[in-house]
C-alpha positions in Angstrom: -12.9 24.2 29.0 -9.9 24.1 26.3 -9.6 21.2 24.3 -5.9 20.1 24.4 -3.8 20.2 21.3 -4.4 17.0 19.1 -2.8 15.1 16.5 -4.7 14.4 13.3 -5.6 10.8 14.1 -6.7 12.0 17.8 -8.8 14.2 15.8 -10.5 11.5 13.2 -11.1 9.0 16.3 -12.5 11.6 18.3 -15.0 12.4 15.2 -15.3 8.3 15.1 -16.1 7.6 18.6 -18.6 11.0 19.5 -15.9 12.3 21.8 -15.0 15.8 22.5 -10.9 14.9 22.7 -9.2 11.7 23.3 -5.3 11.4 24.2 -2.7 8.6 23.2 -3.7 5.6 25.5 -7.4 6.0 25.7 -9.6 3.6 24.5 -12.6 4.2 23.0 -15.5 2.6 20.4 -14.8 3.9 17.4 -17.5 3.7 14.1 -15.6 2.9 10.9 -16.5 4.9 7.9 -15.6 2.4 5.7 -14.4 -1.5 5.8 -12.6 -3.3 3.2 -12.7 -7.1 3.2 -10.9 -9.1 0.7 -12.4 -12.4 -0.8 -9.9 -14.4 1.2 -11.5 -13.3 4.6 -15.0 -12.6 3.8 -16.7 -15.9 3.4 -15.0 -16.9 6.7 -16.1 -14.0 8.5 -19.8 -14.5 7.2 -19.8 -17.8 8.5 -18.5 -16.8 11.7 -21.4 -14.4 12.4 -23.8 -16.6 11.5 -22.6 -19.6 13.4 -23.1 -17.5 16.2 -26.8 -16.2 15.4 -25.9 -13.2 13.4 -27.4 -13.4 10.0 -27.2 -9.5 9.2 -24.3 -7.1 9.0 -24.9 -4.0 11.2 -23.7 -1.3 9.0 -24.2 -2.9 5.6 -23.8 0.6 3.9 -19.8 0.9 5.1 -19.2 -2.7 3.5 -16.6 -2.8 0.5 -15.8 -6.6 -0.5 -13.5 -7.2 -2.9 -12.0 -10.0 -5.1 -8.4 -9.4 -5.7 -6.3 -12.1 -4.5 -6.9 -14.9 -6.9 -7.7 -13.0 -10.2 -8.1 -14.8 -12.7 -9.0 -17.9 -10.4 -5.9 -20.6 -10.9 -7.4 -23.4 -8.3 -10.6 -25.3 -7.6 -10.4 -23.8 -3.9 -10.4 -19.9 -5.5 -13.0 -20.9 -7.6 -15.2 -21.8 -4.7 -14.3 -19.0 -2.5 -15.1 -16.5 -5.0 -18.4 -18.0 -6.1 -19.3 -18.0 -2.5 -18.0 -14.3 -2.0 -20.0 -12.8 -4.3 -23.3 -14.9 -3.2 -22.6 -13.8 0.3 -21.9 -10.1 -0.6 -25.5 -10.2 -2.7 -27.1 -12.0 0.7 -25.7 -9.4 3.1 -26.3 -6.5 0.8 -22.7 -4.7 1.0 -22.5 -1.5 -0.5 -19.7 -2.3 -2.8 -18.4 -5.8 -4.3 -15.5 -5.1 -6.5 -14.9 -8.2 -8.8 -11.8 -8.3 -10.5 -11.5 -4.5 -10.7 -8.1 -4.7 -8.9 -6.4 -4.5 -5.3 -8.4 -3.3 -2.3 -6.4 -0.3 -1.3 -5.7 1.4 -4.7 -9.2 0.7 -6.0 -11.2 2.1 -3.3 -9.0 5.5 -3.4 -8.9 5.7 -7.1 -13.0 4.9 -7.0 -13.5 8.2 -4.6 -14.6 6.0 -1.5 -11.8 7.4 0.8 -11.8 11.0 1.9 -9.7 12.6 4.4 -10.6 12.6 8.0 -11.9 9.0 7.5 -11.4 6.3 9.9 -11.4 2.8 7.6 -11.0 -0.6 8.9 -9.5 -3.2 6.7 -9.1 -6.7 6.9 -5.5 -6.6 5.5 -2.5 -5.7 6.7 -1.6 -2.9 3.8 -4.8 -1.3 4.6 -2.3 1.2 5.9 -1.8 2.6 2.5 -5.3 4.3 2.5 -3.6 6.6 4.8 -1.7 8.4 1.7 -5.5 10.0 0.7 -5.5 11.4 4.4 -7.6 8.8 6.3 -7.0 7.1 9.2 -6.6 3.3 7.6 -6.1 0.4 10.4 -5.6 -3.3 9.6 -7.3 -5.6 11.7 -7.8 -9.3 11.5 -10.5 -11.5 12.5 -12.0 -8.2 14.5 -13.5 -7.1 11.2 -16.4 -9.6 12.3 -16.9 -7.6 15.5 -17.2 -4.3 13.4 -19.7 -6.6 10.7 -21.5 -7.3 13.8 -22.2 -4.4 15.9 -20.5 -1.3 13.4 -17.5 -0.4 15.6 -14.8 -1.5 17.3 -12.5 -0.7 20.1 -9.3 1.2 19.2 -6.5 2.3 22.1 -5.7 6.1 20.5 -1.8 5.8 19.4 0.7 8.1 19.6 2.3 10.0 16.7 5.9 10.1 15.0 5.7 13.1 12.7 7.9 13.1 9.6 8.8 16.6 8.1 9.8 16.0 4.2 11.8 18.7 2.7 13.0 19.1 -1.2 12.5 17.1 -4.0 13.3 13.4 -4.8 16.2 13.3 -7.0 15.8 11.4 -10.9 15.8 7.6 -9.8 14.5 7.9 -6.4 11.1 7.0 -5.5 8.6 7.3 -2.6 9.7 3.3 -1.7 13.3 4.9 -1.1 11.7 7.4 1.0 10.0 4.7 3.2 13.2 2.6 3.0 15.2 5.1 4.6 12.4 5.6 7.0 13.1 2.0 8.1 16.3 2.8 8.4 15.9 5.2 11.0 12.7 4.1 12.9 13.0 1.1 14.8 10.3 -1.3 15.2 10.2 -1.2 18.9 9.8 2.7 18.9 7.0 2.5 15.9 5.1 -0.4 17.8 1.7 0.9 18.3 2.3 4.4 16.8 1.4 6.2 13.7 3.8 7.3 11.4 2.5 11.1 10.0 4.0 12.5 7.0 4.0 16.4 6.2 6.1 19.2 5.4 6.7 21.2 2.5 8.0 18.4 0.5 4.7 16.2 0.8 3.4 18.9 -1.8 5.9 17.2 -4.4 4.3 13.7 -3.9 1.6 12.5 -5.6 -1.4 11.0 -3.6 -0.4 7.2 -5.2 3.2 7.8 -3.7 1.9 8.8 -0.5 0.1 5.5 -0.4 2.9 4.0 -0.9 4.8 5.7 2.0 1.9 4.8 4.3 1.6 1.1 3.1 5.0 -0.1 3.8 5.1 1.7 7.4 3.4 -1.0 8.6 6.4 -3.3 8.1 8.3 -1.3 10.2 6.0 -1.9 13.1 3.7 1.2 13.2 0.2 1.0 13.7 -0.7 2.8 10.7 0.4 6.0 8.5 -1.3 8.9 7.3 -0.3 11.9 4.9 -2.1 15.1 5.5 -4.3 16.4 3.1 -2.9 19.0 0.9 -3.9 21.0 -2.5 -2.2 17.9 -3.9 -5.0 15.8 -2.4 -7.8 18.3 -3.1 -7.1 18.2 -6.7 -6.7 14.2 -6.4 -10.6 14.6 -5.3 -11.6 16.9 -7.5 -10.7 14.3 -10.3 -12.6 12.2 -8.9 -15.4 14.3 -8.6 -15.1 14.9 -4.8 -15.3 18.6 -3.7 -15.2 20.8 -0.4 -14.2 18.0 1.7 -12.5 19.2 5.1 -8.8 19.0 5.5 -8.1 18.6 8.7 -4.2 18.9 10.0 -2.6 18.2 13.5 -2.7 21.3 16.0 0.3 23.1 15.6 1.4 22.8 19.2 0.3 19.0 19.7 2.4 16.8 21.0 4.1 14.1 19.0 6.4 10.8 20.4 9.6 11.8 18.1 9.8 14.2 15.0 12.3 14.0 12.1 12.9 16.0 9.1 14.0 14.3 5.7 15.5 16.1 2.8 14.5 13.9 0.2 17.1 15.2 -2.1 19.7 13.6 -0.3 17.7 9.9 -0.7 19.4 7.4 -3.1 17.7 3.9 -4.2 17.3 1.3 -1.5 16.5 -2.2 -1.5 14.7 -4.5 1.4 16.8 -7.6 1.8 15.8 -11.3 2.7 13.8 -11.8 5.0 12.8 -8.6 6.2 11.1 -5.6 4.5 13.1 -3.2 7.2 16.5 -5.2 6.6 17.5 -2.3 4.1 20.8 -1.5 2.1 21.5 1.2 -0.4 21.9 -0.2 -3.7 25.3 0.8 -4.1 26.3 -1.1 -1.3 24.5 -4.1 -1.9 26.9 -7.3 -2.7 26.3 -8.4 -6.4 23.2 -10.1 -6.8 21.9 -11.7 -9.7 18.6 -12.4 -10.4 16.3 -14.5 -12.4 12.7 -12.8 -12.1 11.5 -9.4 -11.4 7.8 -8.2 -10.5 6.2 -4.5 -10.6 2.9 -4.6 -9.2 0.9 -4.9 -5.9 -0.6 -2.4 -3.5 2.2 -0.7 -3.0 2.9 -0.2 -6.5 1.7 -1.0 -10.3 0.4 3.0 -10.5 0.5 4.6 -13.8 3.4 6.6 -13.0 5.5 3.6 -11.9 4.4 1.6 -14.9 5.7 4.9 -17.1 8.9 5.2 -15.2 9.5 1.7 -15.8 9.0 1.8 -19.5 11.1 4.4 -19.8 14.2 3.1 -18.4 13.1 -0.3 -20.7 12.9 1.8 -23.6 16.0 0.6 -26.2 16.6 -2.1 -24.1 15.7 -5.8 -23.7 15.1 -7.9 -20.4 18.4 -10.1 -19.7 17.9 -13.1 -21.2 18.0 -15.3 -17.9 15.6 -12.7 -16.2 11.3 -13.0 -16.4 10.2 -9.8 -16.1 6.1 -9.6 -14.8 4.2 -6.6 -14.6 0.6 -6.3 -12.8 -1.2 -3.1 -13.1 -2.6 -2.6 -9.2 -6.3 -1.6 -10.8 -8.1 -2.2 -14.3 -8.2 1.3 -14.8 -4.5 1.7 -14.5 -4.4 -1.6 -16.5 -6.5 0.5 -19.4 -4.9 4.1 -19.1 -1.5 2.0 -19.6 -2.8 0.2 -22.4 -4.4 3.4 -24.3 -1.1 5.2 -23.7 1.1 2.9 -24.9 3.0 2.0 -21.9 2.1 -1.8 -21.9 3.5 -1.9 -25.4 6.6 -0.6 -24.4 6.9 -3.1 -21.7 5.8 -5.8 -23.8 8.2 -4.7 -26.6 11.4 -4.9 -23.8 10.1 -8.5 -23.1 7.9 -7.9 -19.9 4.9 -10.0 -19.4 1.5 -8.4 -18.5 -0.8 -10.0 -16.4 -4.6 -8.5 -15.3 -5.1 -6.5 -11.8 -4.4 -9.0 -8.7 -2.4 -9.4 -5.5 -0.6 -12.3 -7.5 2.9 -12.9 -6.7 2.4 -11.2 -3.4 -0.1 -13.6 -2.2 2.0 -16.6 -3.3 -0.6 -17.2 -6.2 1.0 -17.0 -9.7 4.7 -17.0 -10.8 6.1 -18.6 -7.9 9.7 -18.9 -7.5 12.1 -22.4 -7.6 14.5 -23.4 -4.8 17.6 -21.4 -5.5 15.8 -18.7 -7.6 15.8 -14.7 -6.7 13.2 -12.4 -7.4 13.6 -8.2 -7.1 9.7 -7.3 -6.7 7.9 -4.2 -5.7 5.7 -6.1 -3.7 5.0 -5.4 0.2 7.3 -8.2 2.0 9.8 -10.7 1.3 9.3 -13.3 4.3 10.7 -16.9 3.3 8.2 -18.8 1.0 5.9 -16.0 0.1 6.1 -16.8 -3.3 6.9 -20.1 -3.5 10.0 -22.4 -2.3 11.2 -21.6 1.3 14.5 -21.5 -0.5 14.2 -18.6 -2.8 15.3 -15.1 -2.2 13.2 -12.0 -2.5 14.1 -8.3 -2.7 12.2 -5.4 -2.6 12.7 -2.1 -4.2 11.0 0.4 -6.6 9.8 -0.3 -9.8 12.5 1.9 -11.4 15.2 -0.5 -9.5 13.1 -3.5 -11.0 13.2 -2.2 -14.5 16.9 -1.4 -14.3 17.5 -5.1 -12.6 15.5 -6.8 -15.1 18.1 -5.0 -18.0 21.3 -6.1 -16.6 20.5 -9.3 -14.8 21.6 -8.6 -11.3 20.2 -5.9 -8.9 21.4 -2.7 -10.4 21.1 1.0 -9.5 18.1 2.9 -11.7 20.1 6.2 -11.7 22.2 4.6 -14.6 19.1 4.2 -16.8 17.2 7.6 -16.2 17.3 10.9 -17.9 19.2 13.2 -15.0 20.2 10.3 -12.8 23.9 10.6 -11.3 25.1 7.7 -8.9 26.6 9.5 -6.3 
């Protein structure tokens, strides 16, 4: 019997559930290849298992535990949580414990733990960013305890929305601006429980890290998750991680999509998310005059070496506006070290930025909280009320380039005014 043409995610779920094929709507029991859990969840999950008489993890070899939300620790509760995470990770024999090495999603990709075609389960909403490396990466909540207990989880096979990319991004325009454009074209009701799949010739002009930004932020438009098809760019990235000979599975040419869009990267312009939702998008040039007091470059959706360098390029020859505090947090310790060795952090500090060790930081509502009436432009993932301190503060989301340019001027600003070859249309 001939198999039905399948999307990339259908192929991954078929393999993970030991099925010949699957179709949208099917419910399958699937075995994740990797399970990621941050320290803010891990102790509670282990306690739940032990309270139910389950002392051991079913498949500890798949477990990755990361201490990333409160680094360095700044509360008594956080100190106890981090201590307990270290203890329990040892007691449960998890495969990997990363302590202060960076934010989970970019970290596991950077360390070569993710390859295309994997099924990744994560106890964090923005686990979807791992899809930029070609994996089916799904955020779960307390359901992760089920995976820890029995090694598998049920999944309803989702439909897929295909987005074909063409062309190149213009100077000053980024992957963040692309995904915000997607949010303007696909509403939450239509995206609900569907996977966003990125492909097309324009995808080859985006790095794996840029693809992770795309996939990470798709979760905030209602999608189940997102995935970028693997290609030569992915292959080169994996080779740099010491990984070769990995299969680069793609959707079948005649598979069925729920919808299919084409986006010309050259036609995009800088965008921001306005409070209180990431999907509340405006182009920067159409945004009303918006003064800021804080600017932040970091999080799992940013903080890459390329973005830190782009911000430094914009800030060179300028200083941060006297009414603005600019905070920069590299996404991982390795990126921090590379940016230090290449002089990028020195350039940022010379302009007036404050540099912090790799952590979820402000996005978690930890360090650098906001006071009543203050406004921040941030590269983080979400801008709901109270996320970074006061519920009376305002959070706008944009690219590292937009944040850097805005930090110079003291109000949200089009970065194309500050980049070589940039042009405000």
